[in-house]
C-alpha positions in Angstrom: 117.7 114.2 91.2 117.0 117.3 89.1 118.1 117.5 85.5 119.8 120.8 86.1 120.9 122.3 89.4 122.2 125.4 90.7 125.9 126.1 91.3 127.2 122.8 92.9 130.6 121.7 94.3 133.0 119.9 91.9 132.6 116.6 93.9 128.9 116.6 93.5 129.2 117.4 89.7 131.6 114.6 89.3 129.3 112.1 91.1 126.4 113.2 88.9 128.5 112.8 85.8 129.4 109.3 86.9 125.7 108.4 87.6 124.8 109.8 84.2 127.5 107.8 82.3 126.5 104.6 84.2 122.8 105.0 83.4 123.8 105.7 79.7 125.8 102.5 79.4 122.9 100.6 81.1 120.3 101.8 78.7 122.7 101.2 75.8 123.1 97.6 76.8 119.3 97.2 77.4 118.5 98.7 74.0 121.0 96.2 72.3 119.4 93.2 73.9 115.9 94.4 73.2 114.2 92.9 69.9 112.4 96.2 69.5 113.5 98.1 66.4 115.0 101.6 67.0 112.9 104.6 66.1 114.1 106.7 63.2 115.8 110.0 63.8 113.2 112.6 64.9 110.3 110.0 65.1 108.5 109.7 68.3 106.2 107.2 69.9 103.7 106.0 67.2 100.3 105.2 68.3 99.6 101.4 68.2 96.2 99.8 68.6 96.1 96.1 69.7 93.5 93.6 70.7 94.9 93.4 74.1 94.2 96.9 75.2 91.0 97.5 73.3 91.9 101.2 72.8 92.3 101.9 76.5 96.1 101.6 77.3 98.0 102.3 74.2 101.5 103.5 73.5 101.5 106.6 71.4 103.5 109.3 69.9 103.0 112.9 70.7 100.9 114.3 67.9 102.1 117.8 68.8 105.7 116.9 68.4 106.6 116.6 72.0 109.7 118.6 72.9 111.0 119.1 76.4 112.1 122.5 77.5 114.2 122.6 80.7 114.0 125.8 82.7 116.4 126.7 85.4 115.6 128.8 88.3 117.0 131.9 86.4 114.2 131.6 83.9 116.7 130.9 81.1 115.0 128.7 78.6 116.8 126.6 76.1 114.8 124.1 74.1 116.1 120.7 74.0 114.8 117.6 72.2 115.2 114.8 74.5 116.9 111.5 73.6 114.5 109.5 71.5 113.1 106.4 73.2 112.8 103.1 71.3 109.6 102.6 69.5 107.5 100.0 71.5 105.9 97.3 69.6 103.0 96.1 71.6 102.3 92.6 70.7 99.6 90.3 72.0 101.0 89.0 75.2 101.3 85.5 76.1 100.5 84.1 79.4 103.2 82.5 81.6 103.5 78.6 81.5 100.6 76.9 83.2 98.3 79.9 82.8 95.8 80.6 80.1 94.5 83.9 78.9 90.7 84.0 79.0 89.1 84.7 75.8 85.6 86.2 75.2 85.4 87.6 78.7 85.2 91.2 79.5 87.2 90.8 82.7 90.1 88.9 81.4 93.8 89.3 82.2 96.6 89.7 79.7 100.3 89.2 80.7 103.4 90.4 79.0 105.8 87.7 78.1 109.0 87.6 80.2 107.5 90.0 82.9 106.6 88.9 86.4 103.2 87.2 86.5 100.5 89.1 88.4 97.3 87.7 89.8 93.9 89.3 90.4 91.9 87.9 93.4 88.2 87.3 93.3 86.0 90.3 94.2 85.2 90.7 97.9 82.5 92.9 99.5 79.9 94.4 97.3 76.5 95.9 97.9 73.6 94.3 99.9 70.7 94.2 97.6 67.4 95.9 98.3 65.5 92.9 99.3 64.5 91.3 102.6 67.3 89.4 104.4 66.6 85.9 105.7 66.8 84.9 109.5 67.3 81.4 110.5 66.3 80.2 114.0 68.8 78.7 116.4 67.8 75.3 117.5 70.0 75.4 120.6 68.8 78.7 122.0 65.2 79.5 122.0 65.5 83.3 121.9 68.5 83.8 119.6 69.0 83.9 116.0 71.7 81.7 114.5 72.5 83.1 111.0 71.6 86.1 108.8 71.5 85.4 105.1 72.0 88.6 102.8 71.8 88.8 99.0 74.6 90.5 97.1 75.3 91.3 93.4 76.5 87.7 92.4 76.3 85.7 95.6 74.4 85.1 98.8 76.4 85.4 102.0 75.7 83.7 105.4 76.8 85.6 108.4 76.9 84.5 112.1 74.6 86.4 114.4 77.0 85.8 117.4 80.1 87.6 116.0 78.8 89.1 112.7 81.6 87.2 110.9 81.1 85.9 107.3 80.5 82.1 107.5 80.0 81.1 103.9 79.9 83.0 100.6 77.8 81.0 98.0 78.4 82.4 94.5 75.8 82.0 91.8 77.6 81.0 88.7 74.8 82.2 86.3 75.2 85.7 87.7 78.6 86.6 86.1 80.1 90.0 87.0 79.8 91.1 83.3 76.0 90.4 83.3 74.9 93.8 84.5 71.3 93.3 83.7 70.8 90.2 85.8 70.7 90.3 89.7 69.0 88.6 92.5 65.5 90.0 93.1 64.2 87.7 95.9 65.3 85.3 98.5 63.1 83.1 100.6 63.6 80.4 103.3 62.1 77.1 102.4 59.0 76.4 104.5 59.6 72.6 104.4 63.5 72.6 104.8 65.0 75.2 107.1 68.4 74.5 105.6 67.4 75.6 102.1 66.7 79.0 100.6 65.0 79.8 97.3 66.6 82.5 95.2 65.3 84.2 92.1 67.0 86.4 89.5 65.6 89.1 87.4 65.7 87.1 84.2 63.9 84.0 85.6 66.6 81.8 87.2 65.6 79.9 90.3 67.9 78.1 92.7 67.2 75.8 95.6 70.4 76.2 97.8 71.3 74.5 101.0 72.8 77.4 102.7 74.8 75.2 105.2 77.0 73.7 102.6 76.3 75.7 99.4 74.9 72.8 97.4 72.5 73.6 94.7 74.1 76.9 93.6 75.6 75.2 90.5 72.1 74.2 89.1 69.6 76.9 88.2 66.1 76.4 86.7 65.0 78.9 84.0 61.5 80.3 83.7 60.4 81.1 80.2 60.1 84.7 80.7 61.7 88.1 79.9 61.7 89.5 83.4 61.0 88.3 86.9 60.1 91.0 89.5 59.1 89.3 92.8 58.7 85.8 94.4 57.3 84.1 97.5 57.5 80.5 98.5 54.8 78.5 100.4 54.5 74.9 101.4 51.3 73.3 100.0 49.7 70.0 100.4 49.0 68.0 97.1 47.0 64.7 97.7 49.2 62.7 100.0 52.5 64.8 99.6 53.6 68.3 100.4 56.2 70.4 98.4 57.4 73.9 98.2 55.6 76.1 95.5 57.4 79.2 94.4 55.0 81.9 93.3 56.5 84.5 90.9 55.4 87.5 89.0 57.0 87.4 85.5 56.7 89.4 82.3 56.1 87.4 79.2 55.0 88.6 75.7 54.3 92.0 77.0 52.0 90.8 79.8 52.6 90.4 83.4 51.6 87.1 84.9 51.4 85.7 88.3 52.6 82.0 88.2 52.9 79.0 90.4 56.0 76.8 89.7 55.9 73.0 89.9 59.1 71.9 91.6 58.5 68.2 92.2 61.6 66.1 92.7 63.9 69.1 92.7 63.1 69.8 88.9 61.2 72.5 87.2 58.2 70.7 85.7 56.5 73.7 84.6 54.2 76.4 85.9 50.6 77.6 85.9 49.4 81.1 85.2 47.1 82.2 88.0 46.2 85.7 86.6 47.4 88.2 83.9 47.7 92.0 84.1 48.9 94.8 81.8 50.8 96.5 84.6 53.9 95.1 86.6 53.0 92.9 89.5 55.3 93.9 92.5 55.7 93.2 96.1 54.4 89.7 96.1 53.5 88.3 99.5 51.7 84.9 100.6 50.1 83.7 103.7 48.5 80.6 105.3 50.2 77.9 103.2 49.4 79.6 100.0 45.7 80.3 100.8 46.2 84.1 100.2 48.3 86.0 97.6 48.8 89.7 97.9 50.7 92.0 95.5 50.7 95.5 94.2 50.3 96.9 90.7 51.0 100.7 90.6 48.2 102.2 92.8 46.2 98.9 93.0 46.3 96.0 95.5 45.9 92.6 93.9 44.4 90.1 96.4 43.9 86.3 95.6 42.4 83.6 97.6 42.4 79.8 97.0 39.1 78.6 95.8 39.5 75.1 97.3 41.9 73.6 99.9 41.9 70.1 98.4 44.3 70.3 95.5 45.8 67.2 93.7 48.5 69.0 91.7 49.8 72.4 90.6 47.5 72.3 87.5 44.5 72.3 89.7 45.4 75.5 91.7 42.6 78.2 91.1 42.5 81.5 92.8 39.9 84.2 93.0 41.4 87.6 92.6 40.2 91.1 93.7 41.5 94.5 92.7 41.3 97.2 95.2 42.1 100.8 94.3 44.5 102.6 96.6 44.8 106.5 96.9 48.6 106.6 96.2 51.3 104.5 94.5 52.1 101.5 96.6 55.8 101.1 97.6 55.7 98.2 99.9 53.1 96.0 101.7 52.7 93.1 104.2 50.1 90.6 105.0 49.2 88.9 108.3 47.0 85.8 108.6 45.4 84.7 112.0 42.8 82.1 112.9 39.2 83.5 113.0 37.6 83.6 116.5 33.7 83.3 116.4 31.7 85.1 119.1 28.4 83.8 118.0 26.8 81.3 115.4 25.9 84.2 113.1 29.4 85.3 112.6 30.5 81.7 111.9 27.8 81.4 109.4 28.8 84.4 107.5 32.5 84.2 107.6 33.1 80.5 108.0 36.5 79.2 109.1 38.5 81.4 106.7 41.5 83.2 108.4 41.6 86.7 109.2 43.8 88.5 106.6 45.2 92.0 107.6 47.1 94.0 105.0 49.4 97.0 105.6 50.6 99.2 102.8 53.3 101.8 102.5 52.7 104.5 99.8 54.9 106.9 97.8 53.8 110.1 99.6 54.3 108.9 103.1 51.0 107.4 104.4 50.7 104.0 105.9 47.2 102.3 105.0 45.8 99.5 107.2 43.1 97.1 106.0 41.7 94.8 108.7 40.0 91.5 107.9 40.1 92.3 104.1 38.6 89.2 102.5 34.9 89.5 103.8 34.9 93.2 102.9 36.2 92.5 99.5 33.5 90.0 98.8 30.7 92.2 100.1 32.2 95.0 97.9 32.1 92.9 94.8 28.7 91.3 95.4 25.7 92.6 93.5 24.2 94.0 96.7 27.6 95.7 97.8 28.2 99.4 97.8 30.9 100.5 95.7 33.9 102.5 97.0 32.7 101.8 100.7 36.0 100.2 101.9 38.1 102.7 103.8 41.4 101.8 105.4 42.8 103.3 108.6 45.4 106.0 107.7 48.7 106.8 109.5 50.9 109.6 108.2 54.3 110.5 109.6 56.9 109.9 106.8 57.8 113.0 104.8 58.7 110.9 101.6 58.0 107.4 100.5 57.7 104.5 102.9 60.5 102.2 102.0 59.5 99.2 104.2 56.5 98.2 106.3 56.0 95.0 108.4 53.5 93.4 110.9 54.8 92.4 114.4 54.2 88.9 115.3 51.4 89.7 117.7 49.8 92.1 115.4 49.8 94.9 117.9 52.4 97.0 116.1 53.2 98.0 112.6 56.8 98.8 111.8 57.8 101.3 109.0 61.0 103.0 107.8 62.0 105.5 105.1 64.4 108.2 104.3 64.2 109.9 107.7 66.7 107.4 109.1 64.1 106.4 111.8 62.3 103.2 112.7 58.7 104.0 113.4 56.6 101.6 115.5 52.8 102.2 115.3 51.0 101.0 118.3 47.5 100.2 116.8 45.5 99.9 120.1 46.6 103.3 121.7 47.3 105.1 118.3 50.7 106.1 119.6 54.0 106.0 117.9 57.5 104.9 119.2 60.6 105.8 117.4 64.2 104.5 117.0 65.8 107.6 115.5 69.3 108.6 114.4 70.0 105.5 112.5 73.1 105.7 110.2 71.0 105.8 106.9 67.7 105.3 105.3 65.8 102.2 106.2 65.3 99.9 103.1 64.1 96.7 104.4 62.5 95.4 107.7 62.3 91.7 108.7 60.7 90.3 111.9 61.9 86.9 113.3 59.6 84.0 113.4 59.2 84.3 117.1 59.0 88.1 117.1 62.1 88.5 119.4 64.2 90.4 117.0 64.0 92.9 114.1 66.5 93.0 111.2 67.0 96.4 109.5 68.9 96.7 106.2 70.0 100.3 105.7 71.0 102.4 102.7 74.6 102.6 103.8 75.3 98.9 103.0 74.8 97.8 106.6 72.4 95.5 108.4 71.6 95.0 112.1 69.7 92.7 114.3 67.8 94.5 117.0 66.4 92.9 120.2 62.7 93.7 120.6 63.1 93.9 124.4 65.8 96.6 124.6 65.9 97.8 120.9 69.6 97.5 121.0 71.7 95.9 118.2 73.0 92.4 118.9 74.4 91.8 115.4 75.9 94.5 113.1 77.3 94.0 109.6 78.8 96.8 107.8 80.1 96.5 104.3 81.9 99.0 102.1 79.8 102.2 102.1 81.4 104.1 99.2 79.4 105.8 96.5 78.3 103.4 93.7 77.8 104.1 90.1 75.3 104.4 88.6 73.1 105.7 91.4 70.8 103.0 92.7 66.9 103.4 92.3 65.3 105.0 95.2 61.6 104.8 96.1 61.5 108.6 96.8 62.1 109.2 93.1 58.7 107.8 92.2 57.1 111.0 93.1 58.7 114.1 91.5 59.4 116.6 94.2 60.9 120.2 94.3 64.5 120.5 93.6 66.9 119.7 90.8 67.9 116.2 90.3 71.8 116.1 90.3 73.0 113.8 87.5 75.0 110.8 88.6 78.7 111.5 88.5 81.6 109.0 88.4 84.1 110.5 90.9 87.2 109.2 92.5 86.9 107.8 96.1 89.9 109.1 98.4 91.4 106.0 100.1 94.5 105.4 101.9 96.0 102.4 103.9 97.2 102.9 107.4 101.1 102.7 107.7 100.8 101.4 111.3 98.1 98.7 110.6 98.2 97.6 107.0 95.1 95.4 107.5 93.0 98.6 107.6 92.0 100.8 104.7 90.2 104.1 105.0 87.6 105.1 102.5 85.7 108.3 102.2 82.0 107.6 102.4 78.7 109.5 102.8 75.5 108.9 104.8 74.0 106.4 102.5 73.5 106.6 98.7 70.4 108.7 98.7 71.7 111.4 101.0 75.0 111.6 99.3 73.3 112.1 95.9 70.4 114.2 97.0 72.3 117.6 96.9 73.8 119.5 94.0 76.6 117.1 93.9 78.0 113.9 95.5 79.0 114.4 99.0 81.4 112.3 101.2 81.8 113.9 104.5 82.9 110.8 106.5 85.7 108.4 106.6 85.1 104.7 107.0 87.7 102.3 108.6 87.5 98.9 106.9 89.2 95.8 108.3 90.5 93.7 105.4 90.7 90.6 107.4 86.9 90.5 107.9 85.8 92.9 105.0 83.6 94.7 107.6 83.6 98.4 108.8 85.4 98.9 112.0 84.3 102.5 112.6 83.0 105.6 110.9 83.8 109.1 111.8 82.6 112.5 110.4 85.5 114.7 109.2 83.2 117.6 108.1 79.8 118.8 109.1 77.0 116.5 108.3 73.2 116.3 108.4 72.4 112.6 108.4 69.2 112.5 110.5 68.4 116.3 111.6 66.6 118.6 109.4 68.4 118.1 106.1 66.2 120.0 103.9 65.7 123.8 103.4 62.4 125.6 103.9 61.7 125.3 100.2 62.2 121.5 100.3 65.7 121.4 98.7 68.1 118.9 100.1 71.1 120.4 101.9 74.5 119.5 100.3 77.1 118.2 102.5 80.9 118.8 102.0 83.1 116.4 100.1 86.4 115.1 101.1 88.8 115.6 98.2 92.1 114.1 99.5 93.9 112.7 102.3 97.4 111.3 103.2 99.1 109.7 106.2 102.4 110.6 107.7 105.2 108.0 107.4 104.8 106.8 110.9 100.8 106.9 110.9 100.7 109.4 113.6 99.1 112.1 111.5 96.4 112.3 108.8 95.9 115.3 106.6 92.6 115.8 104.8 91.2 118.4 102.5 87.5 119.0 102.1 85.5 121.4 99.9 81.9 122.8 99.8 80.1 125.4 97.7 76.5 126.5 97.8 74.2 125.5 94.9 73.6 128.0 92.1 70.0 128.6 93.2 71.1 129.9 96.5 73.4 132.6 95.1 71.4 133.8 92.2 69.7 136.5 94.3 72.9 137.5 95.8 74.9 137.9 92.6 78.3 136.2 91.8 79.1 132.7 91.3 79.0 129.8 93.7 82.8 129.6 93.5 83.1 133.0 95.4 81.5 131.4 98.3 83.3 128.1 98.2 84.6 126.8 101.6 87.9 124.8 101.6 89.6 123.3 104.7 92.8 121.7 105.3 92.7 119.6 108.6 95.3 117.7 110.5 94.2 114.8 112.6 96.2 113.2 115.5 95.9 109.4 115.2 95.3 107.5 118.6 97.8 104.8 119.2 95.2 102.8 121.0 92.2 102.5 118.5 93.4 104.5 115.5 90.8 107.1 116.2 91.1 110.6 114.8 91.3 113.7 116.9 91.3 117.2 115.2 94.7 119.0 115.9 94.5 121.9 113.5 92.1 123.3 110.9 93.4 125.6 108.2 90.7 127.8 106.6 91.3 128.5 102.9 94.9 127.2 102.8 95.1 128.6 99.2 93.5 132.1 99.3 93.4 134.6 96.3 90.5 136.8 97.5 88.5 133.6 97.6 89.1 130.1 98.7 90.8 128.1 96.0 90.5 124.4 95.7 93.3 122.1 96.8 94.4 119.9 94.0 96.5 117.4 96.0 98.1 116.7 99.4 101.3 114.6 99.8 103.2 113.4 102.8 106.9 113.4 103.3 108.2 109.8 103.4 111.0 110.8 105.9 109.4 113.3 108.4 106.3 114.9 109.7 105.6 117.2 106.7 102.9 117.5 104.2 102.7 119.5 101.0 99.7 120.9 99.2 99.1 122.5 95.7 96.2 124.7 94.9 94.5 126.5 92.0 96.5 129.5 93.0 99.5 127.8 91.5 101.2 127.8 94.9 103.0 124.9 96.8 102.8 125.1 100.6 104.7 122.9 103.0 103.1 122.2 106.4 104.9 121.1 109.6 103.8 120.7 113.2 104.9 123.1 116.0 104.5 122.5 119.7 101.5 124.3 121.1 102.3 127.0 123.8 100.4 129.5 125.7 102.2 132.3 127.3 105.5 130.4 127.0 104.1 127.3 128.7 103.6 124.0 126.9 100.0 123.0 126.4 99.1 119.4 127.2 96.0 117.4 126.7 93.7 115.7 129.1 95.9 112.5 129.0 99.1 114.5 129.6 100.2 114.3 125.9 101.8 117.1 124.2 99.6 119.1 121.8 100.7 120.4 118.4 99.6 122.9 115.9 100.2 122.8 112.2 101.4 125.8 110.2 102.8 126.7 106.8 106.5 126.6 106.9 107.3 127.4 103.2 105.4 129.0 100.3 106.6 128.3 96.8 105.1 130.4 93.9 105.2 128.3 90.6 104.0 130.9 88.0 105.1 134.2 89.3 107.3 135.0 86.3 105.1 133.5 83.6 102.8 135.7 81.5 100.2 134.6 78.9 101.4 134.8 75.3 98.1 134.5 73.4 95.5 136.6 75.1 92.6 135.2 73.0 93.5 131.7 74.2 93.6 132.8 77.7 90.2 134.4 77.5 88.8 131.2 76.1 90.4 129.1 79.0 89.7 131.6 81.8 86.6 129.8 82.9 88.2 126.4 82.8 89.3 124.8 86.1 92.9 124.0 86.3 94.5 120.8 87.8 97.7 119.7 89.5 99.4 117.2 91.8 102.3 117.0 94.0 104.6 114.2 95.4 107.8 113.7 97.3 110.8 111.7 96.3 111.6 108.5 98.2 114.3 110.3 100.3 112.2 113.5 100.9 114.8 115.7 99.4 112.9 116.6 96.3 109.3 117.7 95.7 107.8 117.3 92.2 104.6 118.9 91.2 102.7 119.2 87.9 100.2 122.0 87.3 98.0 123.0 84.5 96.6 126.5 84.2 95.1 128.6 81.5 98.6 129.8 80.5 100.7 126.6 80.5 101.4 123.1 81.7 104.7 122.6 83.6 106.3 120.0 85.8 108.5 121.6 88.5 111.3 120.0 90.4 111.9 121.7 93.8 114.5 121.4 96.5 112.5 120.8 99.8 115.2 122.3 102.0 115.8 125.6 100.2 112.4 125.8 98.5 114.0 126.6 95.1 112.8 125.4 91.9 115.7 123.5 90.5 114.2 122.9 87.1 111.0 122.9 85.1 110.0 120.6 82.2 107.4 121.5 79.6 105.6 119.1 77.3 104.9 116.3 79.7 101.3 117.2 80.5 98.4 116.6 78.2 95.0 117.5 79.5 94.2 117.6 83.2 96.8 116.5 85.7 95.6 113.3 87.5 98.5 112.3 89.5 102.3 112.5 89.8 104.8 110.3 91.6 108.5 109.5 91.8 109.7 105.9 91.5 113.4 105.6 92.0 114.9 108.0 89.4 111.8 108.0 87.2 109.1 110.7 87.2 105.6 109.3 86.4 103.0 111.8 85.2 99.3 110.9 84.7 97.2 113.1 82.7 95.4 112.2 79.3 98.6 110.4 78.6 101.0 108.4 80.8 104.5 109.8 80.7 107.6 108.3 82.2 110.6 110.7 82.5 114.1 109.9 83.7 115.1 112.6 86.1 118.8 111.8 86.1 119.4 111.4 82.3 117.0 114.1 81.4 115.2 112.1 78.8 111.7 110.9 78.1 111.5 107.1 78.4 108.1 106.4 77.1 104.5 107.7 76.7 101.1 105.9 76.6 97.9 107.3 75.2 95.0 107.0 77.5 92.3 109.1 75.7 91.0 108.1 72.3 90.5 111.6 71.3 93.8 113.4 70.4 92.4 116.9 71.4 92.3 116.8 75.2 90.1 119.9 75.3 87.5 118.6 72.8 84.0 117.3 73.8 85.2 113.7 74.0 83.8 111.0 76.2 84.4 111.3 80.0 87.4 109.4 81.3 88.6 108.7 84.8 92.3 107.8 85.4 94.0 106.9 88.6 97.5 105.8 89.6 99.3 104.0 92.5 102.9 103.3 93.0 104.3 100.2 94.6 107.8 100.6 95.9 108.2 97.0 97.1 107.8 95.8 93.4 109.1 99.0 91.7 106.0 99.1 89.7 103.0 101.4 89.2 99.4 100.7 88.3 97.2 102.8 86.1 93.4 102.4 86.0 91.3 103.9 83.2 87.6 104.1 83.2 85.9 105.6 80.2 82.3 105.7 78.7 81.0 106.4 75.3 79.2 109.6 74.6 75.6 109.4 75.5 76.0 106.1 77.2 76.2 105.0 80.9 78.2 101.8 80.1 81.7 102.4 81.4 84.7 100.3 80.3 87.5 99.8 82.9 91.0 98.4 82.6 94.0 98.4 84.9 97.6 98.0 83.7 100.7 97.5 85.7 103.8 99.2 84.3 107.6 99.1 85.1 109.4 102.4 84.7 111.9 100.7 82.5 109.5 99.1 80.0 106.7 100.7 77.9 104.8 97.4 77.6 102.5 96.7 80.6 103.3 93.7 82.6 99.6 92.9 83.0 96.4 94.3 81.6 93.1 93.4 83.4 89.6 94.3 82.4 87.1 95.0 85.1 83.3 94.6 84.7 82.6 97.9 86.7 84.3 101.4 86.8 87.3 101.7 89.0 87.1 104.4 91.7 90.2 103.9 93.8 93.6 102.3 93.5 96.0 102.2 96.4 99.1 100.5 97.5 100.0 99.4 101.1 103.1 100.8 102.6 104.2 97.5 104.2 103.1 95.1 101.5 103.4 94.6 97.8 100.5 94.8 95.4 97.5 97.0 94.9 93.9 97.2 96.2 91.4 98.2 93.6 87.9 99.5 94.6 85.1 99.5 92.1 81.9 101.4 91.7 79.9 98.6 93.1 81.7 98.6 96.5 83.9 95.6 95.7 87.6 95.2 96.4 90.1 93.3 94.4 93.6 92.4 95.3 96.5 92.5 92.6 99.5 90.9 93.7 102.9 89.7 92.0 103.2 85.9 91.7 103.8 84.2 95.0 105.1 87.2 96.9 105.2 86.5 100.7 104.1 90.1 101.5 101.4 90.5 98.9 98.1 91.8 99.8 95.3 89.2 100.5 91.8 89.3 101.8 90.1 87.2 104.5 88.1 84.2 103.4 84.9 82.9 104.8 85.4 80.8 107.9 84.2 77.7 106.0 86.9 78.1 103.4 89.6 77.6 106.0 88.6 73.9 106.2 89.4 73.5 109.8 86.7 71.1 110.5 86.2 69.5 107.2 88.5 66.3 107.6 86.3 63.3 107.9 87.2 60.0 109.5 87.6 58.2 106.2 89.8 60.8 104.8 92.0 60.9 107.9 92.6 57.2 107.6 93.6 57.5 103.9 95.6 60.5 104.4 99.3 60.2 105.4 100.2 61.6 108.9 101.6 65.2 108.8 105.3 65.5 109.2 104.7 68.3 111.7 103.0 65.9 114.2 105.2 62.8 113.9 108.9 62.2 113.8 110.7 60.1 111.2 111.1 57.2 113.4 107.4 57.1 114.6 104.9 55.0 112.9 101.5 56.6 112.0 99.1 56.4 114.8 95.9 54.4 114.5 92.5 56.1 114.5 91.9 55.1 118.0 95.2 56.5 119.4 96.1 60.0 120.3 99.6 61.5 120.3 100.3 63.3 123.6 103.6 64.8 124.9 103.9 62.4 128.0 107.4 62.1 129.6 109.0 58.7 129.7 108.7 56.5 132.8 112.4 56.7 133.5 112.2 60.6 133.8 109.2 60.7 136.1 111.3 62.3 138.8 112.0 65.2 136.5 109.2 67.7 135.9 107.5 67.6 132.5 109.2 70.5 130.8 107.0 72.7 128.5 108.6 73.5 125.3 109.6 77.2 124.9 110.1 78.7 121.5 112.5 81.6 121.3 110.7 84.9 120.5 112.9 85.3 117.4 111.3 82.2 115.8 107.8 83.4 116.5 108.6 86.9 115.2 110.1 85.3 112.0 106.8 83.5 111.5 104.3 86.3 112.2 106.1 89.4 111.1 106.6 88.2 107.4 103.4 90.0 106.3 100.7 92.2 107.8 97.7 90.5 109.3 95.4 90.5 106.2 98.2 89.1 104.1 99.1 86.2 106.3 98.7 82.5 105.1 95.5 80.7 106.2 95.0 80.1 109.8 95.3 76.3 109.3 98.8 76.8 108.0 99.8 79.1 110.7 98.6 76.6 113.2 100.7 73.8 111.8 103.7 76.1 111.7 103.5 77.0 115.3 102.9 73.4 116.3 106.0 72.4 114.4 108.1 74.9 116.3 106.9 73.6 119.6 107.3 70.0 118.7 110.7 70.4 117.1 113.9 69.2 118.9 115.2 72.7 118.8 112.6 73.9 121.4 114.1 75.1 124.5 112.8 73.5 127.8 111.2 75.9 130.2 113.2 76.5 133.3 
């Protein structure tokens, strides 16, 4: 496959010449049929800007006059100008027949005319928002919870508490993915209708949705406000009718208002302003059918009570508000109302029949403040005879940082709180003791207590939620979403108070991801211990691997591949956060039995200032090989290589690749060395070593070392001195048959692509001029070499010519201070295509534009260009399926497949979308009977009849034979695609039924 090889036998040279001539004739025929004009002699690709790519994926020429230098293994260089490719003319693509190209949307898809049609699925997954979940009671079982309703970026999702499966996804049409400023801020269960939930967005949209069928999500009511921060809903009695009254805190004309909305006859008839403040009104809570309203405003508690119980309409609502100063900024609060018990007539005369209102407050510096029976104390405090500043709360302090959530238990004997310590704290008020549920997977963000007090719901920072039984404190329901790092970093309540330590800026980094070759329905993602811990150190850390089931879009397992500090002491004595390692790459072997990972860690600069030197000198780099369990796909560490690329200090590993034909991995590091790694049988004193289960143990070792730059020397010493502090880049990949290894490396001296024979370890050829900027990825697709840097370059290895190049960066100078850019690539051998994702931001702006294009090696025009509303952090392809999986910075997965491919990638749908139980009686009467269930001669059965396989009366002596389908028929049906790409379960059921009811079924003996 190399352009120039060493001394070969005549037959091999003849075969190579024949292949070259055939490819030459094929290209000439393709060029004649193409309508694109040929480029002039000496003219390269000219940069073209079109409205389709919006400056993101553009064919371009080489501004430096790209020339290709072919270097043989004897270091004899001869400059060669490759055959000039045709000048691509990128026109506005036309959608295939029956499809329309969306206009005016940021996430539109453009197709190339005449190319295969690609389709992009709807996003699945996403982040659970930092608001209280909703619990619904089960009417059949008195002590169980039926459903858990969670709010996501653009939808609310209903999960079953029995099996943690997604029942229904209710999209909110007004919350389009491109509307980044609007999101759900509150969700409340309707007090008058348990099947309805009230949803509020940050710009003032209100929904009343029936979560059992999704009705009401299409209609949104709009409050006339600039911003809505919090909402609570109470059922109130007006004259002879009762209705739900949403209370909301809104910003309007620079003022913050607390309003009550009039929602008679399911219509927003207006609202009444109850009070107005200059500061934001947050954490709005209500109690006792709207009798009391409690909220926070910076370090003040806003407390309001209804002046009269008899109210005829919303316009007659009047509240008496009190303001109570707190000693710290308020992060969260909760209110509890109980009936007042009088011990004597004097207390009844003083307090009356007003309920007892207890308020608990969580503060930014860790204390929990408890106010008992607050209403009489506030009235005495604000009366003319009252004493100022005489109200003192009970104070509990255990949390080191901010209290993220606080709730009352139903009996009022406990107060529950949680924070960044990954611990649920239960304060027993009578005994002043504390109970703990430690070692949770991430920080506690929200706590919800069930109506009966039999369960707690915890929402954690790692995009997971669990239902705990109060009797045993064990999880009965666990929902784990995609736990990758998000961009930008979400707001944390710990950041309200400035603490010691430097705040690391938010970085947009790649997420290492890979699909298991054994089970294509599982994707492995590198994640951290929640967003706060992962961003708290000197840089983003991802020390764990999460296994995600694509059939359910939920996490199956999470395993630490490096050292972690999730719940132990994770701060230094000076208060700085301890930085965890970061997994930089991983790759599966061809049979899925081995997984190779690389991780990197270096101390912060503040820790090495007193010691002298740079943090890079104390960098720790590990290459680890994991044995994959055939039972549960668990990982067991087989070998750990300390500093696999060492030059006096541990050098970073740029890339790791797996041989598609054998158990072999390749790595390339900053030392410009390629190393091949193979397993060896572990022995001790000549005796084979076996594990506990009797399996043979292996160790991994370096089998070959290939030096790439041993004969190169810098030409311009001044240029080298300038670039000495710049970090290089590189990538490595195997050919499809494993006989050739290609690697691209950029150093301070040069940028070269090397083609290596894997058996001999010799560099067969080297090509200059294909790399521009940092190397992002490299791959081999058939006879084409695809290099991804600041430009996308496709090079024909057999014909030794440049096919085409595409400019990815707007700035021509890759080393200039241009806007940051993140590019990724994935190759799909099933469709002979490759996908390139580009995410870029403007200088001084956090807004990131992302596009993904699908290319063919033989055509410079992309087959599809799709714009994504969020940055793309990972693009992978499945070994056993066609298409691509895209992960964005909001933890959403997208599936990209070609047309109606039977083995294309697909995601699981909510159970309700399968429509297994949606056929009504009227529809069944009107619909024609399925051909799968009736033969041609049979008449349609009536609604009162049932078709059963009953033997004829004449054959009663014979036993009723059960139809047996040959295994080959079932294999053809179930092995057409991996589990996550199978057709809907309803179609599969009918297909299997057809096999058993067909005449070709074999009777059982």
